[in-house]
C-alpha positions as CSV (number, residue, x, y, z in Angstrom):
1,M,-30.2,23.8,99.3
2,T,-29.0,21.0,97.0
3,D,-31.8,18.8,98.2
4,V,-34.5,21.4,97.5
5,A,-33.0,22.0,94.1
6,E,-33.3,18.3,93.4
7,V,-36.9,18.3,94.5
8,I,-37.7,21.2,92.2
9,V,-36.1,19.4,89.3
10,R,-38.1,16.3,90.0
11,V,-41.4,18.2,90.5
12,H,-40.8,20.0,87.2
13,R,-40.3,16.7,85.4
14,E,-43.3,15.1,87.0
15,E,-45.8,18.0,87.4
16,W,-45.0,20.4,84.5
17,A,-47.6,19.0,82.1
18,R,-50.3,18.7,84.8
19,V,-49.8,22.3,85.9
20,V,-49.9,23.7,82.4
21,A,-52.9,21.6,81.3
22,T,-54.9,22.7,84.4
23,L,-54.1,26.4,83.7
24,A,-54.9,25.9,80.0
25,R,-58.4,24.6,80.9
26,R,-59.0,27.5,83.3
27,L,-57.5,30.3,81.2
28,G,-58.2,29.1,77.7
29,D,-54.8,30.2,76.5
30,L,-51.9,27.8,76.2
31,D,-49.2,30.5,75.8
32,I,-50.3,32.2,79.0
33,A,-50.5,28.8,80.8
34,E,-46.9,28.0,79.8
35,E,-45.6,31.4,80.8
36,M,-47.4,31.4,84.2
37,A,-46.2,27.9,84.9
38,A,-42.7,28.9,84.2
39,E,-43.0,31.9,86.5
40,A,-44.4,29.7,89.2
41,F,-41.4,27.4,89.0
42,A,-39.2,30.4,89.1
43,S,-40.9,31.5,92.3
44,A,-40.4,28.0,93.7
45,V,-36.7,28.3,93.1
46,E,-36.7,31.5,95.2
47,R,-39.1,30.6,97.9
48,W,-38.8,26.8,98.6
49,P,-35.2,27.0,99.9
50,V,-36.3,29.6,102.4
51,D,-39.9,28.5,103.2
52,G,-39.5,24.7,102.7
53,V,-41.1,22.5,100.1
54,P,-44.9,22.7,100.5
55,P,-46.9,19.5,101.3
56,N,-48.5,19.5,97.9
57,P,-46.0,21.0,95.4
58,A,-48.3,20.7,92.4
59,R,-51.1,22.5,94.1
60,W,-48.7,25.2,95.2
61,L,-47.4,25.7,91.7
62,T,-50.9,25.7,90.1
63,T,-52.2,28.2,92.7
64,T,-49.2,30.5,92.3
65,A,-49.3,30.3,88.5
66,Y,-53.1,31.0,88.5
67,R,-52.7,34.1,90.8
68,K,-49.9,35.4,88.5
69,A,-52.3,34.9,85.5
70,V,-55.1,36.8,87.3
71,D,-52.7,39.6,88.1
72,R,-51.6,39.7,84.4
73,L,-55.3,39.8,83.2
74,R,-56.0,42.7,85.5
75,R,-53.3,44.7,83.8
76,E,-54.5,44.0,80.3
77,V,-57.0,45.8,78.2
78,R,-60.5,44.7,79.1
79,R,-59.1,43.5,82.4
80,E,-62.4,43.8,84.3
81,E,-64.2,41.4,81.9
82,K,-61.4,38.9,81.8
83,H,-60.9,39.1,85.6
84,R,-64.6,38.3,86.1
85,E,-64.3,35.3,83.9
86,A,-61.2,34.1,85.7
87,L,-62.7,34.5,89.1
88,M,-65.7,32.5,88.0
89,L,-63.4,29.6,87.2
90,V,-61.0,29.8,90.2
91,E,-63.0,27.5,92.5
92,T,-64.9,25.5,89.9
93,P,-64.4,21.8,90.5
94,E,-63.2,19.9,87.4
95,P,-65.1,16.7,86.6
96,L,-62.9,13.7,86.2
97,G,-65.0,12.2,83.3
98,A,-64.3,8.6,82.3
99,I,-60.6,8.5,83.1
100,D,-59.1,8.2,86.6
101,D,-55.4,8.5,85.7
102,D,-54.3,12.2,85.8
103,R,-51.8,11.9,83.0
104,L,-53.9,9.9,80.6
105,R,-56.8,12.3,81.2
106,L,-54.5,15.1,80.1
107,V,-53.5,13.2,77.0
108,F,-57.1,12.7,76.0
109,T,-57.9,16.3,76.9
110,C,-55.2,17.7,74.7
111,C,-56.0,15.4,71.7
112,H,-59.0,17.6,70.7
113,P,-60.6,16.4,67.4
114,A,-61.0,20.0,66.2
115,L,-57.3,20.1,65.4
116,A,-55.6,18.3,62.5
117,I,-54.2,15.0,63.7
118,E,-50.6,16.1,63.2
119,A,-51.2,19.3,65.1
120,R,-52.9,17.6,68.0
121,V,-50.3,14.9,68.3
122,A,-47.4,17.4,68.2
123,L,-49.1,19.7,70.7
124,T,-49.9,16.8,73.1
125,L,-46.3,15.6,72.9
126,R,-45.1,19.1,73.9
127,M,-47.7,19.8,76.6
128,V,-48.1,16.4,78.2
129,G,-45.4,14.1,76.9
130,G,-42.7,16.4,78.0
131,L,-40.8,16.1,74.7
132,T,-38.9,19.1,73.4
133,V,-39.6,20.7,70.0
134,P,-36.4,19.1,68.5
135,E,-37.4,15.7,69.7
136,I,-40.9,16.1,68.3
137,A,-39.5,17.4,65.0
138,R,-37.3,14.3,64.7
139,A,-40.3,12.1,65.4
140,F,-42.2,13.7,62.6
141,L,-39.1,13.9,60.3
142,V,-39.4,17.6,59.8
143,D,-37.1,20.5,60.8
144,E,-37.4,22.2,64.1
145,A,-38.6,25.5,62.8
146,A,-41.5,23.8,60.9
147,M,-42.5,21.9,64.0
148,A,-42.3,25.0,66.2
149,R,-44.7,26.8,63.7
150,R,-47.0,23.8,63.7
151,I,-47.3,23.9,67.5
152,T,-47.7,27.7,67.5
153,R,-50.5,27.5,64.9
154,A,-52.3,24.8,67.0
155,K,-52.2,27.0,70.0
156,A,-53.5,30.0,68.0
157,K,-56.4,27.9,66.6
158,I,-57.4,26.8,70.0
159,K,-57.4,30.4,71.2
160,A,-59.1,31.9,68.1
161,A,-61.9,29.3,68.0
162,R,-62.2,29.2,71.8
163,I,-61.9,25.5,71.7
164,P,-62.5,24.3,75.3
165,Y,-59.9,22.2,77.0
166,G,-62.6,20.2,78.8
167,V,-62.2,16.7,80.3
168,P,-63.5,14.2,77.8
169,F,-66.3,11.8,78.9
170,R,-66.7,8.2,77.7
171,E,-68.6,9.2,74.6
172,D,-65.8,11.5,73.5
173,L,-63.0,8.8,73.7
174,P,-63.5,7.2,70.3
175,A,-63.0,10.5,68.4
176,R,-59.8,11.1,70.3
177,V,-58.2,7.7,70.6
178,T,-56.3,7.9,67.2
179,G,-54.4,10.9,68.4
180,V,-53.9,9.4,71.8
181,L,-52.4,6.2,70.4
182,A,-50.0,8.2,68.1
183,V,-48.8,10.2,71.1
184,L,-48.2,7.1,73.2
185,Y,-46.4,5.4,70.3
186,L,-44.1,8.3,69.8
187,I,-43.4,8.7,73.5
188,F,-42.4,5.1,73.6
189,N,-40.2,5.5,70.5
190,E,-38.3,8.4,72.0
191,G,-37.8,6.4,75.2
192,Y,-36.7,3.2,73.3
193,L,-34.1,5.1,71.2
194,A,-33.6,8.7,72.4
195,S,-33.0,11.1,69.5
196,G,-31.4,13.9,71.5
197,P,-27.6,14.3,71.5
198,G,-25.9,13.5,74.8
199,K,-28.8,11.4,76.1
200,E,-28.9,7.8,77.2
201,P,-30.1,5.7,74.3
202,I,-32.8,4.1,76.4
203,R,-35.0,6.4,78.5
204,G,-36.8,4.1,80.9
205,D,-39.1,6.8,82.3
206,L,-40.7,7.3,78.8
207,T,-41.0,3.7,77.8
208,V,-42.5,2.6,81.1
209,E,-45.0,5.4,81.1
210,A,-46.0,4.8,77.5
211,I,-46.7,1.2,78.3
212,R,-48.6,2.0,81.4
213,L,-50.8,4.5,79.7
214,T,-51.4,2.2,76.8
215,R,-52.6,-0.5,79.1
216,L,-55.0,2.0,80.7
217,V,-56.4,2.9,77.3
218,R,-56.9,-0.9,76.6
219,A,-58.9,-1.1,79.8
220,L,-61.0,1.9,78.8
221,L,-61.6,0.6,75.2
222,P,-61.3,-3.2,75.3
223,A,-63.2,-3.6,72.1
224,D,-61.0,-1.3,70.1
225,G,-58.8,-3.4,67.8
226,E,-56.3,-0.6,67.2
227,V,-55.7,-0.2,70.9
228,A,-55.1,-3.9,71.2
């Protein structure tokens, strides 16, 4: 039981952003994506100790969350129309675009240029970087309530404007790279000197990942002086 619990904690840390981002692209709604991902992890807590950890935990979580989302859409007003849209997407393969690395692809995907730069960086830090709202607020030197509102407004704009969370192709990268670099810089900062109380001053998982992703961006955009 303890071993399974440890696996669930590790999978949550490593796969949460990927599951949420995949659901967001399929459903077009970040709030529902987060809610269904949370429910899928809750199901894992109940079922994995009994059934065993699946061979591909991320796929299990994404499939479970998506099925829960479809069930929810069925119960809502206009459920038939929404359900048809959901079913059309369920088996649609997602193109990889210009980026091979899963996490970097999610960072570029979330840094949509239709959002103000502050909003896209904050949202990406929350969705992909794994930082909490208090950590993001401290990075921006604003209070937590203001940052929570900023992230909520960004989600609402995406939903109202039906901004697609599509995978960016090579021609899309220059318009998104400023936000991507800001995200990576702030992730590194949080790792180099963690701002949360009771945490180790140095979070090696964040610093190593920020450096790794920045090197990948450099390989993608070797002529970009800001990346260098």
